[in-house]
N, C-alpha and C positions, 0 to 999 in steps of 0.2 A: 661481562659486565664490568666496567672500569669500576673499580673503589670507591672514587669521587662518585659517579652516578648512582652507584650504590647508597652512598652516605647521604646524597641531596633525595633520593626516592625517601629514605625511611626519615630525614629531617621536615618533611612535607605531609608526613601521618600526624594525625591528631595527638598533640600533645609529643610529636615526635619519637611516637612510641611502636613498636610492632614488634609481633609474635613469628617465630621461624615458618609454621605452616603459613600463617596469611599472608607471608613475605613469596612463599615458594610457590601458594595458589595466585596471588594479585601480577607475581611477575614470570607466571607460567615455567618456573623453573622443574628440569623433571630430569632424571636418572641422574648420570653423571655430574652434572652442571649443578646439582644439588650442594656434592663436594667442595665445587669452588665457591661456591658462595660462602658456606661456612665457613672455610678458609680466609676469604677476603673479611666476614664479619672478625673474626678472631684477629686481622689485621688492624682494622678500624678499633678494635674492643684493645687491643694492646699500644696502641697511639693514642686512646683517649677520647677518641671522637667519637667512639659508642661506650653503653657500660651495660654488661650483660646481666638482666635480674636475675632473681631464684627460679621466678615461674618458668623461665626461658626465654623472655620477652627479653628486646635491644632498645635501648633508649638513647638517642643524639644529646649529648652535652649541652650542645649550643643552643637547646630546646630545653632543656629539662629545667626543673624547679626544684630539683631533689638533690643532683650531683653534678659535681664541677670540676674539670681536670685543669690542672695547674703545675705549677714549680713550689716548691716550699720554699722559705726563708725561716729560717729555726735561729732563735736567739738562744745564747749562749746559758741563758737560764734553763732552758729545757723549751718552753712555749715557741710558738712559731704564728706564721702566717702562709696560706694558699694563697699565691697569686694567681688569676685566674689567664687563660690562657688567652680567652677572648672578652669582653664586657657582660657580665651577666644585669638582664635588666630589671630593675630595681634596688641594684648594688652600687654602692661607689666605694671604691677601692680595694681592700683583701680581705680574707677571710681568716679569722682569730685561730687558732689550734691550741686547744691546751696540753700540756707536756703529758696529759694522760691519753691524748686522743691521738697522736703523731706515729703509732703504729709503727714503732722503730723509724720512720722516715728521717732523712738526715739533710742537712742543708743542701738544696740546690736538686733533691727528687723529685721526680715528674710523679705525679698522684691522683687520684681521683678522689674526691673530697663530698662525703653526704652532706649537705646543708641542713645544721640542726636551728639557727634561728636565726630572723632577719631583724636587725635594728631599727631605729630611726635613721634616714637617713643612710640606709644600706652599712650600718655597723652589726656585720652579720657574724657568724660561728659558723665552723663545720668539723666533723672529726676525718680523717683518713682510712677508706677505705681497703684503698688497694695503690700498690706502689708500682708504676708502671716503668719505670727506669731509674735506676741507681745511677748518682752523680759521681760517684767518689769507689772508684774497682779496686784503686790506691789510695792511701794514708798517709804524709810524711809527718814524721814528731820524733819527741824524743823518748826514748828508751828508758825505762824504770823500773827497775827490780824493788820490787814489794814484797812485804811481808806476807801476802795472798798471793804471788803470782809474779807474773812475769807482764807486762804492759807496754804500750806506748801510748804516752797522750799527745794529741794528733797538734798540731800547729794551728791549725785554724780551731779558733774558739767557738766556731759554731757549731763545730760536730762537738758536741758532748760528753759521749759515752767513753772513757780508755778502752784501746783494744786490746784484747787479753791474748795473749802470744804462748803457746805452747813450748814448751822448754826445746823441742825435738825440732823448733822451727823457727830459732832465733835467729841462727846465724845460716845465711844464704850459701847456698850450693855452689860448685865452680862454676855451673852453667848459667846461674843467674849472677854472679860476681861479672862474668865474662860480657855478660848483657850489658847490666850495668855502666862498665868499663867503656862500652860502645855510646850509652846513652848519654853518658855527661858530657857537661859542657866544660867544666871547669877541671881540678885534680883528681887523678883517678881516687876510685872508693879506698877504703879504708879493709884491710884484710884481718879476718875477726879468728883469733886461736878457741878463746872459750867465752862463755855467758857474762860470765863476771867483766870482763874489759869495755860489755855493749851501754853498761849504764851511765847515764846523760849523754850518749852518742846520739846523732839525727840520726833516723831511717829512717825508709821508704818501705811501707807494708804493704800487701794484696789483702784486701776480705776475702775471709773464705766464708765466712757466716756473718749475715748482718744482726744485730742486737734489736731485742725487745723486750717485752715487760718481766721476760724470764731470765735474761742475763744478757751483758755484755757482748758488742761484735768477737770474733775472732779473726785474729790474719797470720801470716808466717813473714818473716823480713827478708825481702829481697833484695835490699840495698843498704849501703852502710855510708853517709853521707861524709861523716865525721863529727869534731866537736863545732860544736855550738858558734865558738871563737873563732874556726878557722878560716881563712880569707875567703872571700866567695862563697861562701857558703849560703848566703843568703840569695844568691842568685839561683840555684840549687835548690833549694826551698820552694823557692816561688814559682819555678818550674813544674815541681811536682804537686805542689798544693793544687795549683790551676788545671794542673792535668794537660799542659801544652806538651804536645807529640814534638820532642827536638830529636827524634833520630831515622834520618832517612830510611827506609827498608832498603832491602840489598835490590829488587828489583828498580825500584824508583833510583838508586844512584848507578846500578848498571845502564837504563837507558838514560840516565844524563850523558853518562861517560862515553855513551854509542853517538851522541849529537854531535856533527861536525863543527869544528870551532871557528870556521870561515865561509864565509856566505861563497857557493856558488854560482855558476850562471843559470842554473836552473830558478836557483831561488829567485831572480831577478823576472822571470816570465811574468807579465800582467801588473808589473810595478812602475811608476813614475820616478823619475831619476832627480833626486833634490842635492844631490853629491856637489857640485857645484857653488851649492849658496852657503852664505856667512851662517849655518844654521849653530846655534851655544846651548850647551847646559849651563842651567843655574840654582846650585845646589848650597848644601852645609860644607864645611870643611872635611868634616868628617865623613860625607856621605859615602857610601863603596858603589852602591849601586842606582845607576840613572837612568829613568824610564820615559823622561819628556825632555822636548827638547822646542826652542821656539825661534820665531823670526818675524820681523814687521818690517813692511812695506808701506809706503807713501804712493796711493795710485796717481795718476794724474787728473782725476775730479775731486784730489783732494781727501779720498775715502782711505781708511789702513783698509791693508792686508793682512792678517792674523794666520799663521801657519804653527798647530803644534802637533808634531811628532811625537808618538808614543809607541815604545818598544813592542814591536810585534810578538808577544807571546803565543798567540794563538797560533802563529806559523809552528813551534816546537813541540807547543804542547796540545796534545790532539783528545778531542773528549773518551774519554772512559780507559783513558792510557795509566799506568801507574804512576807517573805524575801528575796525573791531573787527579786523581781520585787521593792521594796524597796533600795536594795543593787545595781539594774541597775540603777534606778534614780538617788540616790548618786556617785555612779560612783565611788568614791575614799573617804577615810577618810581626814578631812580638819586637821593642824596643827597649831594651833596658840600657841605665846610663853609661856601662860598659862594652856591651856587647847586645849581639841580636840572635835570635830565636826566625831563622827566614821560611817564607814560603815555599820557596822553589829551592832546588839545590843551588850551590853553588856555579857549579859549570854554566847555569842560565840566568840567575841573580845577578854575578858580577863577572859576568863574561861576556858571554855572544847575545843574551838579551840586551846588557847594560850597553847605554849609550855615551861609550867610551870616545875620547878626542880623537880625529886622525884614523876612524876605522868604522871599514863599512859596516852599517847596522840595517834590520830592516824594521820598517814602521807600519803604523796604520796611523792616517794623516786627515787633520780637521784642518781646511781650508775655510777661513770665516771671511766674509767682508764686511765693515763696519762703515756708518757713516759719521759724519763728523761728531754726532753726537753720542756715540756707540750703538747704534740701535744696527743689529744683525740686519743685512740684506741680502745676504747668498751663503751660502755654505755648502761645500763638499768634503765626501769623506773618498778616500784613495788609499791605495796599499800604496808605499814608498822604499826606496832606500837612500841612508844621507849618510854622511859624514861629519860627523861634527866639528868645526872649525875650532871650538877652544872648550875646553874646561873650566865655566865662571863659578866665580863662590859670591853669597849673597856680600860677603866683607866688602870684593873685589868691586864690585858691581855698586855696592850704596858710596864706597870712597872715588869712585870713577865719576859718577853724579854728582857728589858733592863736590867736586873739582880738584879732587887730589892731584897733583902734577904726575906724580911717578905712575900713579894707575893710567892717568889718560895718554901718556907717551907710551906706556906697555901695551895699550891697547888703542892704541890711536887709529888706525883704518875702522875700526867699529865702534868707535865716541858716538858718530852720530846714528849707530841705529840701539843705541841702549838708550840715547835722549828720545829716541822716536819709542820705544818701547813704553818709556816712563809718561811720556804723554798719552797714548792710548789706555794705559791702565789708569792715570787718572780720569780719564774720561769715561771708563767704563767703572770705576770707583761712583764717578757720580749721579751714571744713570743707575747704578745699583742703589744709590741713598735716594738718589727722587723716588725710586716705585716703594720704597720704605725696608731694605736689605738691611739688617741688624749688625754690627759689627762690634761684637764684645773685643776691644783690644787690651784683653790684661796679659800681664807677663805670666811666663811660668817658669819653675823652677829647673835653675841648671846645676845639675851636679859636678861638681868640678873635681878633678883628681890629678896627682904629682904622676912622676913617669913609674912608678913601680905600680901603679895601678889604684894605690890607697886615697881615701876620699880627704879633700884637703879644705872643702868650703862649698856654700848654697850659693849661687849669683841669680839674679833675675834676667831669663834668657832677652836678649834684644829683638826685635823686631821694626827692620829699616825699610825703604823704599825698594830696593831688590825683592825681597819677600812679599811685599803686595804686588810686585810686578808677575811675577810667576804664581800667585795667587789669584790674579784676575781671571788671566790669561788661563790657568787650569778651569775656574769658574767658568767662564764663556764657552770652552771645548764642551764640559759636561752638559753644560745648557742645550749646548745645539744639538750634541747625541742624544740627548732626551727630546728635543723637539723633535727629530728626525724619524727616530723609531716611535714616535707617537703616531706621526703622519704615516707610516707607514701600516696602521691600524694591525698588527702584530704584537705578540704576546711579549714582553721585555720585563726589565728589572730597573726600578727606578729607585732612586735614593731621596726617600719621604720624610716630612717634618712636619708632624699633624698639630692642632691648636694645643695652645695651654690646655693642663687642667685644671678647671673652674675651683677646685677646692685650693689647690695653691697658690693659684693666683690671687684668690681674697687673703689669704695668708701672706703673700706678701705685698698685698696692700695697706695691710696694718701694719707692719712695719715700716715702710716706705714714708705712711702718714706720721710717725714720729718723728721723720727727717722733714718733713712739710712738702714731700712730694707724691704723684698720684699717677698710675699708668691715665687717668680720665676714665675709670668704668664703675664710677660710683653710681650710675643710675640704672644701672641693671638691675630688673626685681628679684628680690631676693628672698629665701626664708629661712627663719632662724630656727635651730633646734639643739636641745639641749640632750649631754648624752655622758655615759661615764666612758674615759677614757682610763685604757692600762696602763700604770706605768712602769718604770723601768726597773732594773736591780736596784738602780741608785735610792728610789723612793719606797723601798721594798714590795715594788710590784700593788701598792693601793691603787682603789680609784679615783681619779680625779673627776670631779662637774667642770665641764667646758661647754662654753656656748658658741658655737661655729655659725658662721655666716656662709652659706654655699649658694651659687648661683643657680635661678632656675634655668636661665642660657647666657650663653655667651657670645657677645657679639665685638670683636675686638681683633684689628689688624696689626702686623706687625710694626706697623708706622707708631704707635703709641709705645713700643720699646725703644726703637728709635729714638725719638725724641727725646725719653727718659735719659737717654745715653748720651745724649748731647747735653741734657741739662746738669748731668752730675759728673763732666770731664773736668777734669783734674780739682772735685772738691776731696775734701778729705775722705767724704762717704763714699767716695767712688771705690773704691775695693768691694764693699761689705757688699752695695746693693747691686752692684752687676755680678758678683757673685748670687747673693739670693735672686735676682730676675733669671740668672740660668739655671738655678732649682726651679723655679716654677715652671720652665718649660721641658714638654716632653722629649725624650733623646730621639735623634734623629733614627732612622731603621732602614732597612731593604723591605720594598714590596713588589711584586708583580701588578699593583693595583696603581697608579698614579693618582696622588691625592694633592699633589704640590710639596712645596717645601715653605714653612711657614716662617723660617728666620731669613731665609733667604729671599722670601717673598717672590718664590720664583714658581709659575704655574706647571714647569716640567723640570726634571733635575736627574742624575743620573750620575754615577762614578765610573770614570773610562779611563782616565790619566794615569792610573798605577797598577799596570797586570802584572807587575814583579811580587808587587807586596798585597795584594787584595786581590782575592777568588770572583768576587763582583765584578771588577773592571774584566776579568777576563771572558766570564760569558758576556756581559758587552760588547767587547770586541766579537765575540763569536756573532751575537744578535745582530751586528753591524759591517760585516764580511758578510753574512747572509743575505740582507737587504743591497749590499753591492753587487755581490752575483745575480741576486733574484733568484735566491731559494729560501726555502723555509728552514729555519732551525730545527733540527730533529727533535730537539729534546725541551718543546717548550712545556709538557705536561710536569717537568721536574722544576720548572722556575719558581714557584710558590715556596718549596722545600728547599733549594736552595736559596732562596731570598731569607728563610727564616734561621736558615741554619748560619746563614754569615753575619746576620746580628747579634746572635750567640756568640759568635766566635770571637767578634767584633768587641763585643762588652768584654768577651773574658780575657781579652788581650789586656783592652785597657783599664780592667781592675787589677791585672796583674803588674803591668808598668806602674800604673799609680800607686800600689802596695809597696814595692821595693821602693821608690823615690821615698815614701813615708817611712821607710825601716833604715833607710841608710841616714836621712835627716836625723830620727832619732839616736842612731847608731853614733852620728856625728856630734851631737850634741852631750852623751853620755859622760865627754868630757870637759865639759864646760859648767856643769853641776855645782851650784853655789856662784856661778854669777850672775849680776844683774843685766835686765835687757828694758829699753822701750818697746810697749805693745799695745799695740789697740783690740779693746774689744771687738769681737765679730760675731758673737752670738753668748744669748743668754736661755739659760735652763734651767728646772726644779735642781740639779743636781751640781749646779757652779757656771762659769764662764769661760769660754773658748777665749785665748788672747792670741790674736797673730804678731809674733816681733816685727820691728818695722825693719829690719834690715836683713833678717836670714832666712825670711821666707817660709818659715818654721812655724805652727801653729801647736796650743796644750791647753790642759784643763786646769783653772784653778776652783777646787774643791769650794763648796758654799761653806761647808763647816771649817773653813782654815779662813774667812776673810776676817781683818782685822777690828779690834772694839766694838762689837756684838753681835746679837745672833740676828741671821740674815733669812730672808723666805723668798721665795720667786713669786710674782706677780703678775700672771697668767696676761691680764687683761688690758696692762701697759707692757708689758716683755719685761720687764726691770727684778732684779734683786734690790731688796729693800730693806734697811737695818730697822728692826723694831723698835729699840728704844732710839738712836738717834736719827732714823729715817735718812742715813747716808744712802744712797744710789748708784747701783751700777747696770749702765745698760750699752744696748752695740751703738759702737761709735765710739765710748770713753777711751781716752790716750789712759794708760798706765803704765807704772813701774813695775817689775817682776823679778822674781827671782826664783832660778830654776832649782827645782827641791829634787825631783826625779825622773828618770830617762829610763825607760822599757825598750828597747830596741824589737825584741821580738814581739811586743804586743803592738808595736809602734806607737807607741803614747810617751807624752811628755806631761809631768808635772809641776804647775809653778806655784807661787804665794805671793800676793799684793804687798809689795814694798811701800807705795803709796800711790796717788791719783797726782795723775798731772794735768796743769790747767788747760787750756784749748781744746773744748771739745767741740762736736761738728758747728759750725753755723747752720743756722734755720735759714 
C-alpha cells in the first residue's frame, strides 16, 4: 500500500483517527506486511501528515481539531506564529505561539502544534509538541568573545538565541576550510591562527545541539567569511543565511563536463529544422543565458503565426541524474545585483543549452496560430533545432521600434519582423485586458555599480515595448502548454494564483476608501468581531482592541483590480495603492491541481519558458515531450512534492534577492546620513511612519516619538498618526521632507526624522 493510500484510509476514519491493531485488522495486514505499514506510518508522522498519540493511535492532522502541522515564523522577541500547511476549519490565519511554548523551534522549522485555544474568527493559539524538520543546519553570524564564553550572534534577527561555541570548535579544521574555499562565490575565506582573531568576524556555524529551555544551541565554526565591512561579504552572508546551495557536487560537475558541447547528427533525430528562419532572442544587456527565442509571421488569411522556441534542457538533464537531483534541490537560479547562483552548471546554463547567436541549439517549440483579435486557434508542440539569427537586447529593440535611424539601419532586414512582433504583442495584451488580466506596471529598483563593483546609486528600472513583446509571447506559450496538458487528462504541474484572502481584501478597502477608491465589494455580507491583537516590541507587546470586518464570503473577479489600476494610473497615490493591492493578493505557487490564475484571469497557466533557471519548467518539458511521444510521464506520483518544493525554493530565492537589495540600499545610504530628502508616507503604524524617498527608491521609518511639536498617537480607525494637542495629522499619501538620521545595513533599516510637511497631498 502506498503512503498516500494509507493516509487516505486513516483520514476517512471517524475524526481521522485509528489504532494500529484496528488498522491491521481492517486492512487485513499480516506477517511481514506489518513492518512495512509501521514504516509507512513513521514516514507519514515524520512529514507531519499523522500524529502518533501516546496511546498508540494515529490521527491525520488534516482532520484533527487538536493538532496542526506547519511552519514556524518566529519574532525577534521570542514569540512566534505557526503557519498551517493547510487551512484549519474554523480558523482564519495562523496560530500564536508564546515564547515559552516554542519547544526551541527556530524560525522556518516545520513543527506539530497542539491547539490550545480557538478565539473569535479564528484568533487561535497553539504550543509546539514536536519539531519535524529543522530549517537551519547552519547559521551565519558574528563571532563574539564574551565573559561567559564564545558565541555567535546570528545575522537573522528571528534566530533569537546566540550559539555557544566550545573553544576547541572555534577554528575550522583544514578540511572544512578547503570545503569553504570551494563553496564561496567571492574572495577566499580568512585563515585564523587563534581564537582571539575571530572576535567580530562573520562566520558560518554548524549546529550540533539545538537549544531548549535548559540552554542555548551549541555549534562549531566551519567557515570564516571575513570582517563585516569586507567587499562582497553581504552576498556571502545572504547565501548562507538562506541556505542557498552554491557549490555543485563533484559528480554534478563531472556529468556536466562529459556532455558534448556540439550538436551531433543523432541529436537531430525526430526534430523539426528551424535553422533557416530569422529567429532571435531578446534579453537584457547583462543576460548570460538565453533560454527563449521567437519569430512572428503573418499568414495569408491575416492571422498571426507565433513561434516560441525554448532551450531543450530535458534532452541533456535526465530524470534522477546527478544534475537533475541538484537542480531539484536548488529549484531556481538566484539573481543578485552583481552575480547569480545558477540552477544548472555553467556547461549547460551558458553553453550548450543557451540559445546563443549563430550556433545550432536544440529546442522544444510551441507553434501557435492567433486570429486578428489574438484568440489562439491552433497550437502545436514539437522538438526542434534552431540557429538564432541575432542576440537582441530590450534597449535596441525599443530604439528600433521608436524610429532610431542607427538601429533601423543596423537591423534593416528585420525591421518588419519587429514591427509585426509589436503588432501581435499589443493585440495579445488587448485581449488579456478584455478578460480582466491585472497589470501592475510598478518600477523595480536597479542597483548601479562602477567598474570596480562598488555601488554608485539606485535607479528605477525601465520597462519598454520590447519587454512587453517577450512578456506577451511567453504568457501565450505558457497558457498554450497548460491548456494542452489539461486536455490530455494527465497529471501536470500548473502555476496557480488563488482568490484573495478576505481579511487582507477588507484591510485594503479601508485604506483605499481614504483616497476615495474601492474595489466595489462593499455589498458583501460581513460580520464584525472585536478581539485583542498582540502588539509588537514597539508597543511593549500590550493588547490592542481592534474591530475587524471580515467577509463571510467573497465574490470578486480580477476585473475589479484591473479597473482600479486604470483609475489610479498617473495619480500621486498610484505607488501606494498598487503596492497595497499586491499585498492583498495571495502569492502565486506551483500545484498539481489546476485552479486557474486569478491575476492573469487565466483558466489554465503553467511555467514552460525558462527551464535553464526554473525546475518546474524542466518538469513541464518532460510532461510535454511525454504527450508528444504518446507516453505517460514516469514520475507522476512525485508531482505534488515537486510543486510544493519549487514553491518553497522560489520563495527562498525571492527573499534572498529582496534582502540583499535592501541591504545594499541601506549601505549606500550610510554615507548620506544628515542629508534631507523629499518623501512620501506609504504606511502608518503604532510605532511610526514609513516614508519612501522620491528619487532613490528607498524607504525607512520615522519613529512616532520623534515627530515634532507634540505628542502623537496612532488612530487605528482612520490609520493616521495625530497630535494630541495640535491635532496635526500624518497619514498615507502625505508628502514630507525628511532627514536621514541613521542607517543600519546589517539590519537593512533606515531611520528618518521629519523636517517639514510639504503641501500637495493626494487629490481626492
